[in-house]
N, C-alpha and C positions, 0 to 999 in steps of 0.2 A: 420764413426761417431757413431758407435754403442756403443762406450765406453764413450760418452758424452751426456749430456742433454743440452737443449737450455733454456736460460733465456732471456726473452724479456722485456727490459726496456720500459716503456710506459709513455708518458706525454700526457695530454689532457686538453683542455680548459673546462671551466664549461659548462655542458650540451652537451658535444660532443656526437653525436649519437653513439649507440652501433655499428651500421653497419659501421660507419666510422672507429672506432677503430679496430673492428674485421677485416674489409677488409684490413686495412693497415698491421696488423700483418700477416694475411694469405698471402697477396701478397708478403710481404717482405721475409717471410720464403720460400715460393715457388720459387720466383725468384732467391734466393740464392742457389737453389738446395737442400734445406733442407726439412726434414719431419715435418709436423705439429704435428705428434704423438710424436716427440722428445721434444716438448715444455713442460717444467716442471712447469713454473710459469710465471706470469706477475709481474714485479717489478716496483715500483714507489715511489714517495715521499709521506710521511704520509698524507699531506694535500689533496692529490689527491686519497687516498685509497678508498674513498667512492663514487667517481664519477660514476654515473650510466653507462657511456660508458665503463669505465674500468672494473667495476664489471660485467657488462653484457657480455663483451667480454671474460673475464676469465671463466664465467659460460658456455658459448658456447664452449669454448675449453676444459672445464673440468679440469681446473687447479686453484690453489689458487692465490690470490693477496697478494704479499709480500711487505710490506712498510718499508721505512727507513726515519729517520728524515733528515731534510735539512743539519744538522751538519754532520751526517754520510756520506751523499753524497758529501758534499763539500770537503772532504778529498780525493776523488777519482780523479785520473788524467784521463781526457777525451780528445780525439783528436779534438773535435769541441765545445769548450766552447763558450757561448754567454753571453754578459752583460745583455741582456733582461731576460734570464732565472734566472740569479743570482739575479736581482732586484725583479723579481716576486716571487720566492720561496726560494731564498737563496742558490742555487746550480748552477754551471755553465752549467749543462746539466742534466735534469731529466732522460731522456731516456738512455743515455750512462752511466751515473753514476750508475743508478739503475741496469742496466744490468751487470755491472762490480763489484758491491759492494761485492758480495759473492765470488769473485775471478773468474778466467777463462780468456778467450781470446775473444776480440771483433771480431766477424765475419762480422757483418754488421753495419757500422756507422749510426748515426742518419738519419732517413728518415722522411719526412713529408707526410701526406695524401694529396691527390690531388682531392678534390671535385670540381665539375663544378660550376663556377660562384661565388665562395666565398673563403675566406682565409681558409687555413688548420686549423683544430681543434685538430689534433693528431700527435704525433711523436712516433717513436719507434726505438730501436736499439737491435741487437741480439748478445748475447755472448754465447760461449760454455764453459761448466763447466764439469769437470770429473764426470762421473756417480758414485754415491755412491752405493755400492753393497747393494741393498735392493729390496725385492719383490714388485711388483705393488700391488695395492689394490686387495685383493682376495675377490671378491663380493660373492663368494660361501662358504666362511669360516663361520661356525656357532659354537655356544658355545658347542654343543655336541662333537665337535672334540677334545675338551680339556679333556674329561673324558672317552674316549673310546680307543680301539685298543691296548693299551699296557698292559691291564690287571691290572693296578694299582688300589689299593683300595683307592679311593680319596674322600674327602669331597667336594661335588660339589657346588662351588660358581660361576660356569661358565654359567649355564643354567637358564634362567629366568622362571622356572616353580615352582609354590609354593610347598614347601615340604609337605610331609604327605598327598598327594592327589593322586588319587581321594578319596573322603571320602567314607566310607562304604556304605552309603545309595545310592550313585551314582553308585558304583560298582554293587550293587544288581539290580538296575534298568537296567543297561546295560546288566548284565548277563541274566536277564529275557527276554531280546529282542532276545536272540539267538534262542529261539523257533520259531521265525518268519523268519529265514534266508532263508527258501525255497521260500518265496514270494519276488517279486521285491520291492525295497524301495519305499515308498510313503511319500513324504516330505510335504504334505499339512498341516498336523497338526503342525508340527514343524515350518513351515513358518508362520502360523497364530499365534503361540505362540510368536515367535520373534517379529512379527508386533505388537502384543498387548503389549509386554514389552516396546516398544518405542512409542506407541501411533500412529502407522502408519497403512496404508492399506496394505494387504498382497502383492499387486503388486509392493510395494516399497522394497521388501525383496528378496534376493537371498541367498540360502544356498550353502556353498562351502566346499571343502575338506581342511579346514584350510584357514587362510588368504593368505597363499602363493599361493594357486590356484587363488584367486581373483586377485592378481597382474598379473598373467599370462593372465587371461581373459581380464583385462583392457588393457594390452599391445597389445593383439591381436585384440580385438574387437573395440577399440576406434581409430579413425583416427587422431591421434595427429601429428602435423607437428613439433612442438617445445616443447617437454616434458622437464620438469625440475624437479629435485629431490633436496629437501633441506637436506643437510648433515651437520654434521654427523648424520646418522640415519640407521635403518635397511636396509641392502644392497639389499635385494631381489627385491624391486621395480625396481631399476636401472638394475639389472641383467636381469629381465624379459623383460624390455623395450629394452635392447640391444639385447637380444636373438630374439626379434621380428623384429629386423632391424632398430630400432629407433636410431637417433643420440641424445644422452641425455646430456642436460646441467646440471651443478651442481651449486647450491647456497650454498656456504660454510659459515656456521655460525662461529663466531669467539670466541675463548676462552676468550679474553679480554672483550667481551660483555656477558659473561656467557652463550654462545651458545643459546642466546635468539633470537627469530625470529624478523626480521625487514621486514615487508611486502614490503617496498620500494626496498629491495634488489632483489626481484624477477622481472626479466625483463618483460616488458609489452607484449613482443611477445609470452610469454609462454601460450600455449593453453591447457596444462595439467601440474598440479603442484602436487607433492606428498610431504606430510609433516606428521611426526609422532607426536602424542600428547597423553600422555606424550611420549617424544622422547626416543627411544632406540638408543644409549647407554647413552645419557647425563642425563636422568631422569628429564629433564626440562619439566614443564607443561606450555605450551603457553596459554595466554588468548584467550578464544574463540573469542573475538572481534577482536584480531589481525589476527587470522586465517581467519575469515570471510572477512576481508579486502582484502584478496587475490582473492575473487570471482569476476568474470567479465563475461559479456555476451560472449558466445563462448569459455569459458575456463572451463575445468573440474578440480575441486578441490578435490583431494583425500586425506582424512585425516585418517591415520592409528591409530585407537583408541584401539589397541590390549590390552593395559595395563590400559585403562581408568577405568575398574572396580576394579583396585587396588588403586584408588584414593578415599579417603573418600568423599562420596556424589557425586562422579563423576563430581565435579565442572569443568567447562570449557569444558564439553562435547558438541559436536554438533549433536550427534546421536538423531534422532527424529525431527530435524529442517527441515522444508520444505520451509523456506523463503530465503535460501542462494542459489543463482543460480549455477547450475553445481556441487552441493555438492555430493560427494560420500564418505560414511563412511565405513570403514572396522573394523570389530570386530572379535576377536578370543575367543574361549571358552577353549583353551588348556592351558593357563597360570595359571589362577586362579584355574581351576578344574583338572589340571594334566591329560589332555587328548591329549597330543602331539602325542601319538601313535595311537589315534583314528581319528585324523584329522577332525576338525569341526570348522567352522567359518561362517560369513555371511557378506553380503553387504547390505547397505541401500542407496538407490538412487531414482531418479525420475523413473517412470515406463518405459519410453523409454530407459533409460540407463540399467535398469534391464533386459529388453527384449533383448537388444543387447548382454549383457554378457551371458544371458541364451542361446542364439543362438550359442555361441562359446563353451558352455559346452558339454561334451559327455552325453549320456543318463545315468541316475541313477548315478550321480557323487558322491553322499553322501550315505554311507551305512546305513542300518537299525539301527545298534547300535549307530552310530553317530547321526542319526536323533532323536532317543529316548533320547540320552544324551542332545542334543540341547534343546529339549522341556523341559527337567527337569531343565537345568541350567538357563533358563530364567523365571522360575516360581517364585512366591512370596517367597517361602521358600529359594530357592537358592540365589535370589537377596539379601535377608536379611543376609544370611550367608556370602555372598561375601562382604557385607558392614562391617560386624564385622571383617572379615579377613583383610580388608583394614586398619582398625584402628590398628590391631595388627602389620601389616607390618610397619605402620608409627612409632609405638613405637619402634619396633626392628631396624628400619632404624636410628632413633635418637641415639640409643645406639651405633650402628656401626659408625656413624658419629662422635660421641664424642670420641670414641677410636682412630679413624683416626686423629682427630684434635691433639691428644697428640703426634702424630708422625710427626707433621709439622716441627720440627727442622731437621728431616731427609729428608725433601723435599717432603713429602706426602701431597697431596692436593686433596680434593674431590670437585667436581662441585656441587654447590648449588645455591639456594635452590632445593633440590631433592624431587621429588614427586612420583617416580615410585618404584617398588619393586627391584631396583638395583641402583648402584652408579657407576659413572665414576670417576676414581681416577688417578691422575698423580703421578707416582712413578719413580724417577731417575733410569735408567738402568732396565726398566720394564722386558725386555726379560730374563735377568739373574735372576731377582727377581721371575718371574713366575716359572722358572725351580727349583730354591731353595725351593719355596713353595711346589712344587710337591714332592720334597724330604721329606717334612714335612707333606705330606698327604693332601694338598689343591690344587684344580684346580680352576684357575681364567681365565677369558676370556681376551685374548689379545685385545688391542685396535687399533693396527696399520693397521687392515684390513678395518677400517671405513674411507672413504674419509673425509679429514678434520682433522684427528688425526695423530699423529706421534708415534714414537717408545716408548715413555715414558708413555703410557696410558694402564690401565687395567679396566675391568668392573667387579663388584662384585654383585652377587645376594644377596639380603637381606635374611638372615636366622634368626633363633631364637637366643636369647642372648647367650646361652651356646656355640653355634657354633661360633658366632661372637667373643666371648671372646677368644676362643681357636685360632681362626684365627689371631686376633690382636696380641696375644703373639707370634705366629709364624712369623708374618710379622715384628714385632720389632726385633726378633732375626735375621731374614734374612738380615735386613738392618744394623745390628750391631750397633743399636742406643742405647746410654746409657739411654735415657729417654724412657724406655719401657712403654707400656700402664699402667696407674695407677692401683692400687689394684682393683678398681671397675671393670676393664676390663680385669684383668689377673687372670687365674685360680690359686687357692691356691696350692702351692707346698712346701713340707718340704725340708730341706737341703738334705735329702737322695734322694729326687726325682729330684733334680736340674739337674743332667746330662742327664736326659731322655728327649725325644721329648715332645713338648707341648701336652696338652690333645687333644684327637681326638673327633670329634663329634659323637653322637649316630649313630648306624649302619643304621637306617632308614633314616637319613638325608644324610649319605654318598653316598647312591645309586645315580647313574647318572640319575637325573630327565630328561625326555624329550629326551632320546637318539634316539628314533625312529622318532622324529618329526622335526629334523633339528635345534632345540635349539633356535629358534627366534633370530638368529644373534649372 
């Protein structure tokens, strides 16, 4: 069965418990001698696609919910049709028809759950479908992989580190700290500076070697039984949880909803929830109130705010809040300040959580230069500079979005409204497009390694207008689209210049930002 995947068609009554749906699916797969790991999706009729029992079961299994209209399912020939099902939802069998709608062979006909003392609330059927040759989600793939190893001189749109950073004044401060390398690092001053930046007591702050270390500490130190990660988002949280032995559930946000968070989609059983804001790679900024709705007694709510300082005014930030139970905020100083190679970030949480994480850290986890940089980057001057940079990014993002909109006839579509220093873009045949863009000197981030995304997605870092203009011209040429970006987005070229490749970005922008730091996904 290695050459097939399993599609489980599911039907469920309103308010069917997650445990009943999940138990039925797992028992059916196991009793048929099949592997739960081969389950690729749960399929159902569209009117059942938001049922908490189905959504929760899919999250526990780490697979998407695929929905079809009743009209689509009514055309599928099934072995066990019922008039009751047709009357209720317009198809003779939700479970069997949904399992077979994408093709394949029915392995297990419709089965009902068997709860004690009451009627069944769930049905399922299992079909085998030929496995499409595609790699599984590579949770360890990061943007820096797009700009290294082959020696190509590429304009870097793959790594979400602000170009032209770190600034000269920050380099000078870090360089001056080298005189103190003989002494062991002392993080007290930096910790107090971070606390002051967010109006917190120092015992609510933990300094880390980048936000990535914080994810590892959370996975190892917190005793979560049912952790869930909201996807698509930065994959390192799930990778860290899995490395620590956790069975991780996924909550997959949907393209048709603009990848916006629905707090009700997170199962009640979740005792640890991880969500990004603004989310990498979708660039969606979720309302702080929506995220706060996820808080529960006994639940740890981890909010990755690594890119929040790139949002003008840091609106929707939860950093500094102490009224949200179980709240853990992660911040990074590597993106805005170009410090991916130095590794510096921090955690904001209740004192007992900070103490538990610190207990899992090695001694002196953050170097002296990183501590000095942290102290500088949270000071008033740096906060003001970051605010100005956020407004520049917003303007540059609008320019890039306008150019992408002109390529809509070629199937290009950016997710919006976007609020981060990057864009998630759907491009038909993205794998081939990425390679042809490399041939024209541009590296972009593949999107298919993010759970919840498919092969037609790329992520673009927002750069200055000159760089974006050159990129838009290259993308238009790669797509072979007649309606190339308008003159406002296309570099001027004379007739003599026409056969040559599009204009390249300045050398200081082309360098691979963040190569040493993992590239933030």
